[in-house]
C-alpha positions as CSV (number, residue, x, y, z in Angstrom):
1,X,71.1,98.8,76.5
2,X,69.3,102.0,77.1
3,X,65.9,100.3,76.7
4,X,66.8,97.6,79.3
5,X,67.5,100.3,82.0
6,X,64.6,102.6,81.1
7,X,62.1,99.9,80.9
8,X,63.0,98.5,84.3
9,X,64.0,101.7,86.1
10,X,62.0,104.5,84.6
11,X,60.6,105.3,88.0
12,X,63.8,106.2,89.6
13,X,65.8,107.8,86.6
14,X,65.4,111.6,86.5
15,X,67.3,112.0,83.3
16,X,69.1,109.8,80.8
17,X,71.7,111.0,78.1
18,X,73.4,109.1,75.4
19,X,76.4,111.1,74.2
20,X,78.4,109.8,71.2
21,X,82.2,110.0,71.4
22,X,85.1,109.7,69.1
23,X,87.0,106.6,68.2
24,X,84.6,104.1,69.7
25,X,84.7,105.7,73.3
26,X,82.0,104.2,75.6
27,X,81.7,105.2,79.1
28,X,78.7,104.5,81.3
29,X,78.2,106.8,84.3
30,X,75.6,107.2,86.8
31,X,75.5,110.4,89.1
32,X,79.1,111.1,88.0
33,X,80.4,107.6,88.9
34,X,82.0,105.6,86.1
35,X,80.5,102.1,86.1
36,X,82.1,101.0,82.8
37,X,84.8,102.3,80.5
38,X,85.6,100.5,77.3
39,X,89.0,102.0,77.4
40,X,89.8,100.9,81.0
41,X,88.2,97.4,80.5
42,X,89.9,96.9,77.1
43,X,86.7,95.4,75.6
44,X,83.2,96.0,74.6
45,X,80.5,95.7,77.1
46,X,78.8,92.2,77.4
47,X,75.0,91.9,76.8
48,X,73.3,92.7,80.0
49,X,76.3,94.0,81.7
50,X,75.2,97.5,81.9
51,X,72.0,96.7,83.5
52,X,73.7,94.6,86.1
53,X,76.2,97.3,86.8
54,X,73.2,99.8,87.2
55,X,71.4,97.3,89.5
56,X,74.5,96.9,91.7
57,X,75.0,100.7,91.8
58,X,71.5,101.5,92.9
59,X,71.3,98.6,95.4
60,X,68.9,95.8,96.2
61,X,66.3,98.2,97.8
62,X,65.2,99.6,94.4
63,X,62.7,97.2,92.7
64,X,62.3,97.2,88.9
65,X,59.3,98.9,87.5
66,X,56.2,96.6,87.4
67,X,55.8,95.1,83.9
68,X,52.4,94.5,82.4
69,X,51.7,90.9,81.5
């Protein structure tokens, strides 16, 4: 999850923290906005879902970091 976001948006991310919680808590926030909460959703995050939520949050004007071929 973290590697997806960092590899594609490292150029716009000032800081990135992974904080463990109790009892399987998982909350993904950006700039204080909750983009996903396992408790609220009642389920685990789907593969690629966090990246999609992040992309939606930052908007279409922010291009992914260029990848070397």
